[in-house]
C-alpha beads as a LAMMPS data file, in Angstrom:
LAMMPS data file: protein, C-alpha beads

363 atoms
362 bonds

1 atom types
1 bond types

-500.0 500.0 xlo xhi
-500.0 500.0 ylo yhi
-500.0 500.0 zlo zhi

Masses

1 110.0

Atoms # bond

1 1 1 -378.880 -129.371 380.498
2 1 1 -377.653 -131.879 378.588
3 1 1 -376.060 -135.428 380.864
4 1 1 -373.147 -136.564 381.033
5 1 1 -371.056 -139.297 381.583
6 1 1 -368.245 -139.178 384.440
7 1 1 -364.397 -141.320 383.809
8 1 1 -361.637 -142.718 385.684
9 1 1 -358.617 -139.925 384.789
10 1 1 -355.806 -142.557 384.051
11 1 1 -358.272 -144.551 382.173
12 1 1 -359.352 -141.620 380.148
13 1 1 -355.252 -140.368 379.698
14 1 1 -354.592 -144.361 378.245
15 1 1 -357.301 -143.488 375.908
16 1 1 -355.480 -140.354 374.768
17 1 1 -352.567 -142.109 374.469
18 1 1 -353.893 -144.841 372.244
19 1 1 -355.904 -142.843 370.202
20 1 1 -352.593 -140.437 369.381
21 1 1 -350.828 -143.304 368.553
22 1 1 -353.031 -145.008 366.471
23 1 1 -353.036 -141.373 364.261
24 1 1 -348.889 -142.194 364.027
25 1 1 -347.652 -140.136 367.236
26 1 1 -344.865 -141.272 368.391
27 1 1 -344.873 -142.300 372.280
28 1 1 -343.277 -139.280 373.715
29 1 1 -345.756 -137.382 372.180
30 1 1 -348.761 -139.261 372.482
31 1 1 -347.875 -138.912 375.820
32 1 1 -347.428 -135.480 376.391
33 1 1 -350.722 -134.796 374.380
34 1 1 -352.393 -137.276 376.609
35 1 1 -351.289 -135.802 379.722
36 1 1 -352.133 -131.758 378.693
37 1 1 -356.314 -133.123 377.606
38 1 1 -356.136 -135.033 381.222
39 1 1 -354.839 -131.770 383.037
40 1 1 -356.880 -129.651 381.241
41 1 1 -359.992 -131.396 382.552
42 1 1 -358.981 -132.127 386.104
43 1 1 -358.102 -127.954 386.293
44 1 1 -361.563 -126.975 385.693
45 1 1 -361.056 -126.143 381.813
46 1 1 -362.919 -128.344 380.347
47 1 1 -362.740 -126.154 377.322
48 1 1 -359.552 -127.169 377.115
49 1 1 -359.769 -130.961 377.171
50 1 1 -361.969 -133.971 376.255
51 1 1 -363.549 -131.609 374.296
52 1 1 -360.581 -130.848 371.692
53 1 1 -359.681 -134.727 370.421
54 1 1 -362.415 -134.414 368.227
55 1 1 -361.095 -130.990 366.216
56 1 1 -357.378 -132.544 366.845
57 1 1 -358.913 -135.636 364.184
58 1 1 -360.441 -133.163 362.171
59 1 1 -357.751 -131.182 361.633
60 1 1 -355.261 -134.309 360.895
61 1 1 -357.432 -135.540 358.251
62 1 1 -357.689 -132.309 356.556
63 1 1 -353.861 -131.925 357.041
64 1 1 -353.789 -128.995 359.336
65 1 1 -352.215 -131.569 361.747
66 1 1 -349.367 -133.922 360.986
67 1 1 -349.239 -136.394 363.604
68 1 1 -346.217 -138.086 363.531
69 1 1 -344.252 -134.449 363.276
70 1 1 -342.276 -133.009 366.200
71 1 1 -340.453 -129.777 367.102
72 1 1 -337.210 -128.599 366.311
73 1 1 -334.595 -125.674 367.526
74 1 1 -334.132 -124.202 363.776
75 1 1 -332.183 -121.073 365.029
76 1 1 -330.377 -119.742 368.299
77 1 1 -329.681 -115.731 368.940
78 1 1 -328.154 -115.170 372.153
79 1 1 -331.098 -115.334 374.583
80 1 1 -333.890 -115.668 371.341
81 1 1 -334.479 -118.982 369.630
82 1 1 -336.899 -120.025 367.235
83 1 1 -338.698 -123.643 366.914
84 1 1 -340.862 -124.980 364.140
85 1 1 -343.232 -127.385 365.262
86 1 1 -343.784 -128.341 361.577
87 1 1 -347.215 -128.369 362.447
88 1 1 -347.262 -131.322 365.401
89 1 1 -349.100 -131.639 367.995
90 1 1 -348.717 -128.013 369.685
91 1 1 -348.907 -128.693 373.250
92 1 1 -345.691 -130.985 372.793
93 1 1 -344.009 -128.222 370.663
94 1 1 -344.669 -125.258 372.937
95 1 1 -343.704 -127.739 376.214
96 1 1 -339.870 -128.337 374.536
97 1 1 -339.732 -124.534 373.970
98 1 1 -340.606 -123.982 377.322
99 1 1 -338.264 -126.708 378.618
100 1 1 -335.274 -124.523 376.186
101 1 1 -336.359 -121.634 377.408
102 1 1 -335.428 -123.260 381.111
103 1 1 -332.163 -124.157 380.351
104 1 1 -331.288 -121.395 378.422
105 1 1 -332.504 -118.886 380.786
106 1 1 -329.923 -121.438 383.559
107 1 1 -327.040 -120.256 382.113
108 1 1 -327.900 -116.822 380.367
109 1 1 -330.808 -114.914 382.919
110 1 1 -334.094 -115.165 380.662
111 1 1 -334.092 -116.701 377.430
112 1 1 -337.158 -115.794 374.952
113 1 1 -338.522 -118.342 372.203
114 1 1 -341.134 -118.220 369.514
115 1 1 -342.754 -121.639 368.172
116 1 1 -343.946 -121.322 364.779
117 1 1 -345.935 -123.887 362.719
118 1 1 -347.105 -125.104 365.341
119 1 1 -351.328 -125.730 365.678
120 1 1 -353.728 -125.488 369.231
121 1 1 -351.279 -125.194 372.049
122 1 1 -354.037 -126.261 374.902
123 1 1 -354.103 -124.679 377.893
124 1 1 -351.324 -121.712 378.161
125 1 1 -350.959 -122.167 381.976
126 1 1 -349.879 -125.565 381.759
127 1 1 -346.719 -124.044 380.616
128 1 1 -345.879 -121.636 383.407
129 1 1 -346.752 -124.283 386.252
130 1 1 -344.236 -125.968 384.320
131 1 1 -341.796 -123.859 384.194
132 1 1 -342.529 -123.038 387.998
133 1 1 -342.056 -126.368 388.805
134 1 1 -338.580 -125.440 388.425
135 1 1 -338.111 -122.652 389.773
136 1 1 -338.471 -120.418 386.631
137 1 1 -341.008 -117.360 386.056
138 1 1 -342.817 -117.168 382.611
139 1 1 -344.677 -115.365 380.733
140 1 1 -346.607 -117.141 377.670
141 1 1 -348.927 -116.067 374.926
142 1 1 -350.149 -117.090 371.610
143 1 1 -352.512 -114.539 369.635
144 1 1 -353.668 -113.550 365.957
145 1 1 -354.288 -110.809 364.281
146 1 1 -356.033 -110.091 360.272
147 1 1 -359.429 -109.516 359.102
148 1 1 -360.963 -113.176 359.159
149 1 1 -357.717 -114.694 361.765
150 1 1 -360.348 -115.028 364.498
151 1 1 -363.513 -114.629 365.972
152 1 1 -363.024 -111.523 368.054
153 1 1 -363.776 -108.339 367.243
154 1 1 -361.306 -104.824 368.445
155 1 1 -363.104 -102.479 371.176
156 1 1 -365.324 -100.319 369.703
157 1 1 -365.773 -102.998 365.921
158 1 1 -368.357 -105.242 364.776
159 1 1 -365.840 -107.597 362.501
160 1 1 -363.528 -110.340 363.327
161 1 1 -359.775 -109.205 363.673
162 1 1 -358.030 -111.238 366.419
163 1 1 -358.056 -114.515 368.191
164 1 1 -359.117 -115.502 372.051
165 1 1 -355.068 -114.396 372.584
166 1 1 -354.231 -115.734 376.122
167 1 1 -351.226 -114.656 378.350
168 1 1 -349.747 -116.712 381.567
169 1 1 -347.165 -115.778 384.051
170 1 1 -345.999 -118.239 386.362
171 1 1 -343.704 -117.138 388.941
172 1 1 -342.615 -119.809 391.938
173 1 1 -342.732 -119.711 395.767
174 1 1 -340.726 -121.092 397.966
175 1 1 -342.807 -123.928 400.009
176 1 1 -346.030 -123.011 398.360
177 1 1 -348.028 -123.504 394.586
178 1 1 -346.382 -120.903 392.512
179 1 1 -348.837 -118.147 391.068
180 1 1 -349.950 -119.124 387.541
181 1 1 -351.981 -116.612 385.858
182 1 1 -354.096 -117.580 382.296
183 1 1 -356.912 -116.269 381.144
184 1 1 -357.882 -115.280 377.314
185 1 1 -358.587 -111.421 376.623
186 1 1 -361.585 -111.980 375.161
187 1 1 -364.382 -112.055 377.372
188 1 1 -364.485 -115.718 376.977
189 1 1 -362.840 -118.214 375.689
190 1 1 -363.682 -119.846 372.639
191 1 1 -363.502 -123.113 374.043
192 1 1 -365.773 -122.364 376.576
193 1 1 -368.276 -121.434 374.428
194 1 1 -368.170 -124.531 372.795
195 1 1 -368.609 -126.224 376.019
196 1 1 -371.710 -124.061 376.714
197 1 1 -373.344 -125.369 372.789
198 1 1 -372.465 -129.229 374.089
199 1 1 -374.288 -128.883 377.228
200 1 1 -377.332 -126.371 376.105
201 1 1 -376.180 -123.501 378.545
202 1 1 -376.896 -119.854 377.705
203 1 1 -373.613 -117.593 378.164
204 1 1 -373.427 -114.951 380.503
205 1 1 -374.042 -111.354 379.329
206 1 1 -371.793 -108.915 377.365
207 1 1 -369.369 -111.803 376.314
208 1 1 -370.499 -112.358 372.518
209 1 1 -372.153 -110.298 369.685
210 1 1 -374.489 -112.110 366.879
211 1 1 -374.213 -111.509 363.228
212 1 1 -375.821 -108.428 363.049
213 1 1 -373.612 -107.118 365.999
214 1 1 -375.875 -106.970 368.534
215 1 1 -375.754 -108.535 372.174
216 1 1 -376.731 -112.054 372.771
217 1 1 -376.285 -115.165 375.319
218 1 1 -376.921 -117.818 373.000
219 1 1 -373.956 -119.639 372.136
220 1 1 -374.703 -120.793 368.558
221 1 1 -374.738 -116.878 367.607
222 1 1 -371.041 -117.067 367.729
223 1 1 -371.105 -119.809 364.814
224 1 1 -373.689 -118.400 362.750
225 1 1 -371.544 -115.208 361.822
226 1 1 -371.193 -113.350 365.555
227 1 1 -368.445 -112.677 367.422
228 1 1 -366.247 -112.350 370.856
229 1 1 -366.157 -109.015 372.783
230 1 1 -362.489 -108.112 374.231
231 1 1 -362.769 -108.253 377.593
232 1 1 -363.229 -105.527 379.946
233 1 1 -366.883 -104.397 379.160
234 1 1 -366.835 -100.383 379.233
235 1 1 -363.032 -100.756 379.540
236 1 1 -362.505 -103.123 377.051
237 1 1 -359.649 -101.351 375.611
238 1 1 -357.368 -103.036 377.958
239 1 1 -358.444 -106.747 376.492
240 1 1 -358.255 -105.159 373.199
241 1 1 -354.568 -103.801 373.536
242 1 1 -353.313 -107.156 375.459
243 1 1 -354.991 -109.071 372.713
244 1 1 -353.345 -107.211 369.778
245 1 1 -349.923 -107.072 371.423
246 1 1 -350.468 -110.950 372.091
247 1 1 -350.567 -111.113 368.391
248 1 1 -347.728 -108.592 367.313
249 1 1 -344.939 -110.573 370.193
250 1 1 -346.234 -113.786 368.542
251 1 1 -345.439 -112.481 364.935
252 1 1 -342.272 -112.574 365.639
253 1 1 -342.561 -116.359 364.946
254 1 1 -343.113 -115.204 361.238
255 1 1 -339.659 -113.423 360.610
256 1 1 -337.968 -114.924 357.901
257 1 1 -339.981 -117.381 357.883
258 1 1 -340.550 -118.398 353.965
259 1 1 -344.114 -120.011 354.722
260 1 1 -345.702 -118.294 357.339
261 1 1 -348.890 -119.625 358.151
262 1 1 -351.215 -118.738 361.496
263 1 1 -351.797 -122.389 363.018
264 1 1 -350.969 -122.174 366.775
265 1 1 -354.138 -119.128 366.864
266 1 1 -355.805 -120.369 363.441
267 1 1 -355.810 -121.811 359.937
268 1 1 -354.814 -121.359 356.583
269 1 1 -351.693 -118.704 355.558
270 1 1 -350.345 -115.555 356.647
271 1 1 -350.149 -112.320 354.899
272 1 1 -352.518 -109.268 353.982
273 1 1 -351.764 -108.176 357.228
274 1 1 -352.536 -111.250 359.056
275 1 1 -349.752 -111.759 361.987
276 1 1 -349.561 -115.378 364.317
277 1 1 -347.406 -116.954 366.948
278 1 1 -346.260 -118.640 370.024
279 1 1 -343.864 -116.404 372.072
280 1 1 -342.521 -117.230 375.544
281 1 1 -340.173 -116.212 377.857
282 1 1 -338.371 -118.097 381.144
283 1 1 -336.650 -115.938 383.887
284 1 1 -334.434 -117.586 386.103
285 1 1 -334.606 -115.382 389.858
286 1 1 -330.782 -116.888 390.415
287 1 1 -329.668 -114.463 388.239
288 1 1 -331.094 -110.965 390.547
289 1 1 -329.016 -111.992 393.299
290 1 1 -330.862 -114.939 394.980
291 1 1 -333.449 -117.758 394.394
292 1 1 -334.262 -118.621 397.729
293 1 1 -334.847 -114.963 399.291
294 1 1 -336.659 -114.544 395.951
295 1 1 -339.050 -117.631 396.756
296 1 1 -339.550 -116.171 400.402
297 1 1 -340.649 -113.102 399.013
298 1 1 -343.052 -114.292 396.421
299 1 1 -344.515 -116.567 399.249
300 1 1 -345.349 -113.581 401.579
301 1 1 -346.986 -111.754 399.116
302 1 1 -349.155 -114.783 398.029
303 1 1 -349.930 -115.243 402.006
304 1 1 -350.262 -111.668 401.925
305 1 1 -353.494 -111.768 399.538
306 1 1 -354.719 -114.545 401.121
307 1 1 -355.374 -112.112 404.142
308 1 1 -356.710 -109.730 403.091
309 1 1 -360.460 -109.180 404.669
310 1 1 -362.942 -110.897 401.556
311 1 1 -365.848 -109.036 400.344
312 1 1 -369.434 -110.769 401.594
313 1 1 -370.286 -113.888 399.936
314 1 1 -366.516 -114.089 399.377
315 1 1 -364.513 -117.323 401.169
316 1 1 -361.673 -116.074 401.146
317 1 1 -359.262 -113.808 398.501
318 1 1 -357.920 -116.879 396.130
319 1 1 -354.243 -116.595 394.375
320 1 1 -354.427 -117.258 390.724
321 1 1 -353.902 -120.858 390.236
322 1 1 -355.462 -122.020 393.184
323 1 1 -358.954 -122.723 391.848
324 1 1 -357.240 -125.036 389.382
325 1 1 -355.428 -126.504 392.270
326 1 1 -358.828 -126.862 394.088
327 1 1 -360.186 -128.468 390.841
328 1 1 -357.146 -131.084 390.874
329 1 1 -357.896 -132.477 393.834
330 1 1 -361.950 -132.631 393.737
331 1 1 -361.533 -134.270 390.029
332 1 1 -358.681 -136.367 391.102
333 1 1 -361.304 -138.155 393.543
334 1 1 -364.182 -138.096 391.803
335 1 1 -362.968 -137.785 388.541
336 1 1 -363.686 -136.342 385.117
337 1 1 -367.105 -135.529 383.608
338 1 1 -367.889 -134.580 379.551
339 1 1 -371.559 -133.591 378.367
340 1 1 -373.147 -136.975 376.241
341 1 1 -372.154 -135.583 373.097
342 1 1 -368.156 -135.372 373.934
343 1 1 -368.398 -138.913 374.609
344 1 1 -370.190 -139.958 371.993
345 1 1 -367.157 -138.340 370.175
346 1 1 -364.778 -140.054 371.805
347 1 1 -366.856 -143.248 371.213
348 1 1 -366.465 -143.207 367.659
349 1 1 -363.341 -142.055 367.631
350 1 1 -361.949 -144.808 369.650
351 1 1 -364.449 -147.033 367.285
352 1 1 -362.956 -145.632 364.177
353 1 1 -359.241 -146.327 365.777
354 1 1 -359.619 -149.597 366.894
355 1 1 -359.435 -147.926 371.062
356 1 1 -361.992 -148.716 373.323
357 1 1 -363.405 -146.126 375.457
358 1 1 -363.493 -146.651 378.654
359 1 1 -366.326 -147.453 380.929
360 1 1 -368.138 -144.263 382.799
361 1 1 -370.933 -143.505 384.668
362 1 1 -373.824 -141.102 384.616
363 1 1 -372.991 -138.284 386.069

Bonds

1 1 1 2
2 1 2 3
3 1 3 4
4 1 4 5
5 1 5 6
6 1 6 7
7 1 7 8
8 1 8 9
9 1 9 10
10 1 10 11
11 1 11 12
12 1 12 13
13 1 13 14
14 1 14 15
15 1 15 16
16 1 16 17
17 1 17 18
18 1 18 19
19 1 19 20
20 1 20 21
21 1 21 22
22 1 22 23
23 1 23 24
24 1 24 25
25 1 25 26
26 1 26 27
27 1 27 28
28 1 28 29
29 1 29 30
30 1 30 31
31 1 31 32
32 1 32 33
33 1 33 34
34 1 34 35
35 1 35 36
36 1 36 37
37 1 37 38
38 1 38 39
39 1 39 40
40 1 40 41
41 1 41 42
42 1 42 43
43 1 43 44
44 1 44 45
45 1 45 46
46 1 46 47
47 1 47 48
48 1 48 49
49 1 49 50
50 1 50 51
51 1 51 52
52 1 52 53
53 1 53 54
54 1 54 55
55 1 55 56
56 1 56 57
57 1 57 58
58 1 58 59
59 1 59 60
60 1 60 61
61 1 61 62
62 1 62 63
63 1 63 64
64 1 64 65
65 1 65 66
66 1 66 67
67 1 67 68
68 1 68 69
69 1 69 70
70 1 70 71
71 1 71 72
72 1 72 73
73 1 73 74
74 1 74 75
75 1 75 76
76 1 76 77
77 1 77 78
78 1 78 79
79 1 79 80
80 1 80 81
81 1 81 82
82 1 82 83
83 1 83 84
84 1 84 85
85 1 85 86
86 1 86 87
87 1 87 88
88 1 88 89
89 1 89 90
90 1 90 91
91 1 91 92
92 1 92 93
93 1 93 94
94 1 94 95
95 1 95 96
96 1 96 97
97 1 97 98
98 1 98 99
99 1 99 100
100 1 100 101
101 1 101 102
102 1 102 103
103 1 103 104
104 1 104 105
105 1 105 106
106 1 106 107
107 1 107 108
108 1 108 109
109 1 109 110
110 1 110 111
111 1 111 112
112 1 112 113
113 1 113 114
114 1 114 115
115 1 115 116
116 1 116 117
117 1 117 118
118 1 118 119
119 1 119 120
120 1 120 121
121 1 121 122
122 1 122 123
123 1 123 124
124 1 124 125
125 1 125 126
126 1 126 127
127 1 127 128
128 1 128 129
129 1 129 130
130 1 130 131
131 1 131 132
132 1 132 133
133 1 133 134
134 1 134 135
135 1 135 136
136 1 136 137
137 1 137 138
138 1 138 139
139 1 139 140
140 1 140 141
141 1 141 142
142 1 142 143
143 1 143 144
144 1 144 145
145 1 145 146
146 1 146 147
147 1 147 148
148 1 148 149
149 1 149 150
150 1 150 151
151 1 151 152
152 1 152 153
153 1 153 154
154 1 154 155
155 1 155 156
156 1 156 157
157 1 157 158
158 1 158 159
159 1 159 160
160 1 160 161
161 1 161 162
162 1 162 163
163 1 163 164
164 1 164 165
165 1 165 166
166 1 166 167
167 1 167 168
168 1 168 169
169 1 169 170
170 1 170 171
171 1 171 172
172 1 172 173
173 1 173 174
174 1 174 175
175 1 175 176
176 1 176 177
177 1 177 178
178 1 178 179
179 1 179 180
180 1 180 181
181 1 181 182
182 1 182 183
183 1 183 184
184 1 184 185
185 1 185 186
186 1 186 187
187 1 187 188
188 1 188 189
189 1 189 190
190 1 190 191
191 1 191 192
192 1 192 193
193 1 193 194
194 1 194 195
195 1 195 196
196 1 196 197
197 1 197 198
198 1 198 199
199 1 199 200
200 1 200 201
201 1 201 202
202 1 202 203
203 1 203 204
204 1 204 205
205 1 205 206
206 1 206 207
207 1 207 208
208 1 208 209
209 1 209 210
210 1 210 211
211 1 211 212
212 1 212 213
213 1 213 214
214 1 214 215
215 1 215 216
216 1 216 217
217 1 217 218
218 1 218 219
219 1 219 220
220 1 220 221
221 1 221 222
222 1 222 223
223 1 223 224
224 1 224 225
225 1 225 226
226 1 226 227
227 1 227 228
228 1 228 229
229 1 229 230
230 1 230 231
231 1 231 232
232 1 232 233
233 1 233 234
234 1 234 235
235 1 235 236
236 1 236 237
237 1 237 238
238 1 238 239
239 1 239 240
240 1 240 241
241 1 241 242
242 1 242 243
243 1 243 244
244 1 244 245
245 1 245 246
246 1 246 247
247 1 247 248
248 1 248 249
249 1 249 250
250 1 250 251
251 1 251 252
252 1 252 253
253 1 253 254
254 1 254 255
255 1 255 256
256 1 256 257
257 1 257 258
258 1 258 259
259 1 259 260
260 1 260 261
261 1 261 262
262 1 262 263
263 1 263 264
264 1 264 265
265 1 265 266
266 1 266 267
267 1 267 268
268 1 268 269
269 1 269 270
270 1 270 271
271 1 271 272
272 1 272 273
273 1 273 274
274 1 274 275
275 1 275 276
276 1 276 277
277 1 277 278
278 1 278 279
279 1 279 280
280 1 280 281
281 1 281 282
282 1 282 283
283 1 283 284
284 1 284 285
285 1 285 286
286 1 286 287
287 1 287 288
288 1 288 289
289 1 289 290
290 1 290 291
291 1 291 292
292 1 292 293
293 1 293 294
294 1 294 295
295 1 295 296
296 1 296 297
297 1 297 298
298 1 298 299
299 1 299 300
300 1 300 301
301 1 301 302
302 1 302 303
303 1 303 304
304 1 304 305
305 1 305 306
306 1 306 307
307 1 307 308
308 1 308 309
309 1 309 310
310 1 310 311
311 1 311 312
312 1 312 313
313 1 313 314
314 1 314 315
315 1 315 316
316 1 316 317
317 1 317 318
318 1 318 319
319 1 319 320
320 1 320 321
321 1 321 322
322 1 322 323
323 1 323 324
324 1 324 325
325 1 325 326
326 1 326 327
327 1 327 328
328 1 328 329
329 1 329 330
330 1 330 331
331 1 331 332
332 1 332 333
333 1 333 334
334 1 334 335
335 1 335 336
336 1 336 337
337 1 337 338
338 1 338 339
339 1 339 340
340 1 340 341
341 1 341 342
342 1 342 343
343 1 343 344
344 1 344 345
345 1 345 346
346 1 346 347
347 1 347 348
348 1 348 349
349 1 349 350
350 1 350 351
351 1 351 352
352 1 352 353
353 1 353 354
354 1 354 355
355 1 355 356
356 1 356 357
357 1 357 358
358 1 358 359
359 1 359 360
360 1 360 361
361 1 361 362
362 1 362 363
């Protein structure tokens, strides 16, 4: 297992902000993206944290990411709207879209939006948490489908056709943290394979096939012509169906777009049957009668599931979103650990942009 380094979260966040500023990103966007990355690490989702900085720098160098771009609402009709990210940071564009959805849902009960021309949007659960903090239920997905557009095979196939196409749901509760479910529709998220590769670790069985279509636990095989499998094993048709639905709903972002791209879930131009985009919904419980009563009902249901008798070797049943809260508490005290390879990448990026990487301690 590769050695790592542990950073103080606040210092790491300031480093990210300074790098983004040096890339030409304005203060508000830089702060949002930096906070997103660190919160991902704190939540235990290292696949969407510090490891992604090098990717964003490469994308900016290639002209795929425009660090100075800001999103804007370009169309509204009733309860629906379209946000154009203009190839800027997907994290900020999606947060902007969710905030807009919340405000429209406050007035109308429900709002649905899409984000087009986005780059990588980070940890999906972040946006459902954002809505839940304001008392709104939500659904978010980002997906891509098409030949060569993703790294996941459809159920029964051995050729890449889908992205990891995650879904996130958030439901506010009275007097307790919300229920937040966030998961890829592939057996593993691509980012988690990256983390395993960086650490020199093997993958769980049943998640990846190699270039010949054979099962493998070697993360290198994914980047040498292999592919991810849909979640579900022998019931992988379920993960496959959810994945395809993600891409098709996200594809609403491409309707009427004169220059559609696969940004946000992949890269490159759309067309030839390829479809992709970000789709989200915000719901105001108050429009269904009594938001306080609903919040109490949700709270009681979540408390009830925690009382279900647990299986042997399991401390107790957890509510979706609870593992992330526990991890934030732990890492908030102990710091954010990154593999040595990632630390070296951060250091090189800091040198390039004239930003000093904060000190860390060996893990």
